[in-house]
C-alpha positions in Angstrom: 76.0 30.3 77.9 75.1 30.7 81.6 78.6 29.5 82.7 80.2 32.3 80.4 77.8 35.2 81.5 78.7 34.1 85.2 82.3 34.3 84.4 81.8 37.9 83.2 80.0 38.8 86.3 82.8 37.1 88.3 85.6 39.0 86.3 83.7 42.2 86.5 83.3 41.8 90.4 87.3 41.4 90.5 87.5 44.8 88.7 85.3 46.7 90.8 86.1 45.3 94.3 89.6 46.8 94.4 88.0 50.4 93.5 85.3 49.9 96.4 88.5 49.2 98.5 90.5 52.1 97.7 87.3 54.5 98.3 86.7 52.8 101.6 90.3 53.4 102.7 90.0 57.1 101.6 86.9 57.6 103.5 88.4 56.2 106.5 91.3 58.4 105.8 89.1 61.5 105.9 87.4 60.6 108.9 90.5 60.1 110.7 92.0 63.3 109.5 89.0 65.2 110.5 89.2 63.9 113.9 92.5 64.4 114.5 92.3 67.9 113.2 89.5 68.7 115.8 91.2 67.1 118.5 94.6 69.0 117.9 93.0 72.2 117.2 90.5 72.0 119.9 91.0 69.1 122.3 94.6 69.6 123.2 93.7 73.0 124.9 91.1 71.6 126.9 93.1 68.6 128.1 96.7 70.1 128.6 96.9 72.3 131.8 97.0 76.0 131.6 100.6 77.4 131.2 102.0 80.6 132.9 104.7 82.3 130.7 106.5 85.3 132.4 109.7 87.1 131.5 110.7 85.0 128.6 110.6 84.7 124.9 107.7 83.3 122.9 107.4 82.0 119.3 106.0 79.2 117.1 103.0 77.0 117.3 101.0 77.3 120.8 98.9 74.5 121.6 97.6 75.3 125.2 96.2 78.0 126.9 98.7 80.4 128.5 98.8 83.3 130.7 101.3 86.0 130.3 102.7 88.6 132.5 105.7 90.5 133.1 108.0 91.1 130.2 107.3 89.0 127.0 109.4 89.0 124.0 107.9 87.6 120.7 111.1 86.6 118.9 109.4 84.8 115.7 105.9 84.3 114.0 103.5 83.2 116.8 100.5 81.3 115.9 97.8 79.8 118.2 95.6 76.8 117.5 91.7 77.4 117.0 91.1 76.3 120.9 93.9 78.0 122.5 93.4 81.0 124.7 95.9 83.6 125.4 95.5 85.6 128.7 97.5 88.6 129.1 97.6 90.0 132.6 97.4 94.0 133.4 100.9 95.9 133.3 102.5 93.0 130.7 104.7 94.5 128.0 104.8 92.3 125.0 107.7 93.3 122.8 108.1 92.0 119.4 111.7 92.1 117.7 111.6 94.0 114.3 114.2 91.6 112.7 115.6 88.0 113.1 112.6 86.1 112.8 113.3 82.6 114.5 110.1 80.8 113.3 109.1 82.1 109.9 105.5 80.6 108.9 104.8 82.7 105.5 106.4 81.8 102.5 104.5 83.4 99.8 106.9 85.1 97.4 105.3 88.4 97.7 105.8 88.5 101.6 109.3 87.5 101.2 110.1 90.6 99.4 112.4 93.1 101.2 113.6 96.7 100.5 111.2 99.6 99.4 108.9 99.4 96.8 109.9 101.8 94.1 107.4 101.1 91.6 103.7 100.3 91.1 101.6 99.0 94.1 102.4 95.4 94.5 100.2 92.8 96.3 99.1 95.4 99.0 102.1 97.4 99.4 102.0 100.7 97.9 104.9 102.8 96.3 107.4 104.0 98.6 106.4 101.6 101.3 108.8 98.7 102.7 107.9 95.2 101.5 106.7 92.6 104.1 110.4 91.1 104.2 109.0 87.9 106.1 112.1 86.4 106.2 113.2 88.8 109.3 109.8 90.3 110.6 107.2 88.7 112.7 103.5 88.0 112.2 101.1 87.0 115.4 98.0 85.3 115.0 95.8 84.9 118.1 92.8 82.6 117.6 91.6 83.6 121.1 92.6 86.7 123.0 92.0 88.4 126.5 94.2 91.4 126.8 92.6 93.4 129.5 94.6 95.6 131.1 93.6 98.7 133.6 93.8 102.3 133.6 96.6 101.9 136.1 98.4 99.1 134.5 97.7 99.0 131.0 99.2 96.3 128.5 101.7 97.2 125.8 102.2 96.0 122.5 105.2 97.6 120.9 108.6 96.8 119.1 111.6 95.9 120.8 113.8 98.2 119.0 115.5 101.1 120.5 114.2 103.3 117.5 111.1 101.7 116.5 109.3 102.4 113.1 105.8 101.9 111.9 106.7 98.8 110.3 108.6 97.0 113.0 105.7 94.3 113.3 104.4 93.0 110.2 100.7 91.8 111.5 98.5 91.1 114.6 95.6 89.2 114.1 92.6 88.3 116.6 89.7 85.8 115.9 87.9 86.3 118.9 88.4 88.0 122.2 88.8 91.2 124.0 91.6 93.9 123.5 91.0 96.6 126.5 93.2 99.3 128.2 96.1 98.2 125.9 98.7 100.5 124.1 99.6 99.2 120.6 102.1 100.7 118.1 104.9 100.0 115.7 103.0 97.5 113.7 101.8 97.5 110.0 98.5 96.4 110.6 96.0 94.8 113.1 93.5 92.6 111.8 90.4 91.4 113.5 86.7 89.8 113.0 83.8 87.9 114.3 83.1 89.2 117.7 86.0 90.8 118.7 85.9 94.0 120.9 88.7 96.7 121.2 88.2 99.4 123.8 89.4 101.9 126.0 93.0 101.6 123.9 95.5 103.8 122.2 96.6 102.7 118.9 99.4 104.8 117.2 102.4 104.9 114.9 100.8 102.5 112.5 102.0 101.6 108.8 98.8 100.6 107.2 95.3 100.5 109.2 95.5 100.8 113.1 92.4 98.3 113.0 91.5 96.1 109.9 88.0 94.6 110.1 87.3 91.5 108.0 83.4 91.2 108.8 81.8 90.0 111.6 80.2 92.0 114.4 83.1 93.6 116.1 83.0 96.5 118.4 85.4 99.6 118.5 84.7 101.6 121.6 86.2 104.6 123.5 89.6 104.3 121.8 92.1 107.0 120.6 93.8 106.8 117.0 96.9 108.4 116.3 99.2 108.6 113.3 98.2 105.7 111.1 99.8 106.2 107.4 96.8 104.6 105.8 93.5 104.2 107.8 92.8 104.6 111.2 90.0 101.8 111.0 89.4 100.1 107.6 86.4 98.2 107.5 85.3 95.5 104.7 81.7 94.2 105.3 80.2 93.1 108.5 77.8 95.1 111.2 80.7 96.7 113.4 79.8 99.3 116.0 82.3 102.2 116.2 81.5 104.4 119.0 83.0 107.2 121.2 86.4 107.1 119.7 88.7 110.0 119.1 90.5 110.2 115.8 93.7 112.3 115.9 95.2 111.1 112.6 97.3 113.8 110.6 98.6 111.4 108.2 96.3 109.0 106.4 92.3 108.8 106.6 90.0 108.5 109.5 87.4 105.6 109.2 87.0 103.8 105.9 84.1 101.7 105.5 83.2 99.4 102.6 79.5 97.8 103.8 80.1 95.2 100.8 76.1 95.5 100.3 75.6 93.1 103.4 77.0 95.2 106.0 75.3 97.7 108.3 77.8 99.5 110.2 76.9 101.7 113.2 79.2 104.9 113.5 78.2 107.0 116.6 79.4 109.6 119.0 82.8 109.7 117.6 85.3 112.7 117.5 87.3 113.7 114.4 90.1 116.1 114.9 91.5 115.3 111.5 92.1 119.0 109.4 92.5 118.7 105.9 92.0 114.9 105.9 89.4 112.4 104.9 87.9 112.0 108.4 85.1 109.4 107.0 84.8 107.5 103.7 81.8 105.3 103.0 82.3 103.1 99.8 80.0 101.4 97.6 76.2 101.2 98.5 73.1 99.5 97.6 73.3 97.9 101.3 70.6 95.6 101.9 70.4 96.9 105.6 71.3 100.6 105.7 73.8 101.6 108.6 73.8 105.0 110.5 76.2 107.7 111.1 74.9 109.7 114.4 76.1 112.4 116.9 79.6 112.6 115.6 81.7 115.8 115.5 84.2 116.5 112.4 86.6 119.1 112.7 86.9 122.0 110.3 88.6 121.3 107.1 88.0 117.8 107.3 86.3 116.0 104.4 83.2 113.4 104.5 83.0 111.2 101.3 79.9 109.0 100.9 79.1 107.1 97.6 76.1 108.2 95.6 74.3 105.0 96.0 75.1 104.7 99.7 72.1 103.8 102.1 73.9 104.9 105.2 71.8 107.5 107.3 73.3 110.5 108.5 71.5 112.2 111.3 72.5 114.8 114.4 76.0 115.3 113.4 78.3 118.1 113.9 80.1 119.0 110.6 82.7 121.8 110.2 84.4 120.2 107.1 82.7 119.3 103.8 80.9 116.5 102.5 
């Protein structure tokens, strides 16, 4: 009957309304979460006054713009929100404790392992290399960094240990910004991406890669690289410009580039003083837009390795070693 059919329709409404009700609340929750994240990640740094930090310790989550000067000791994992800018004044000494992380933010099982890897490579740790030991060692993640020293007053990033090693600091990473006239040492790896610029700096005593590039259009200009156990510069994708640098690596490789088909590296006017080592390694090939290697000088007995299908163009280089 019509009444019976109407009754069915009424029952159907009672069944579907709760579903619409929960979906509505879910949608509202997503919107609130999204706006809350944007406010926390970017808004707080704009609203809160800039904080000046001098001759003290630092660790944890930083949510407001800061200016560092004097002696800064990082005593635990440190991470900044995406909108937070850290400015480091010329002459500042940034020391990172090699053990005793007070604010560990990394709990992946392979990062918590300690000791020496005596077996096959394990999650990026090669044989005879120390594990990350994240329970005690420190990582630093800058969303935005301005570390601009001067020739007379460089900025220093180094271990706080009396007898430092290449693995005292696990990782330093920078998403945006400039590192200039800065001396960096005693770390496992430095990761950069996007539009980061590193210039007029010295990078030495490194466990893995002195600079690891993860895409973007970074610039690495007029730096000195010394004593990296793996690579002085490791580039995976992107369109980096590497120019006017001096590579003095007597342990690992110099410049290792994997264009990942979409990259177009510009390697110009660098000097590779690396006898008996791989000065330049170009991996993969078939790039959509070929990069170029020009006006570089490669010392005697150093090696250049180029993938057979690489599209990178070599011209006007002084090569005393072998290809």
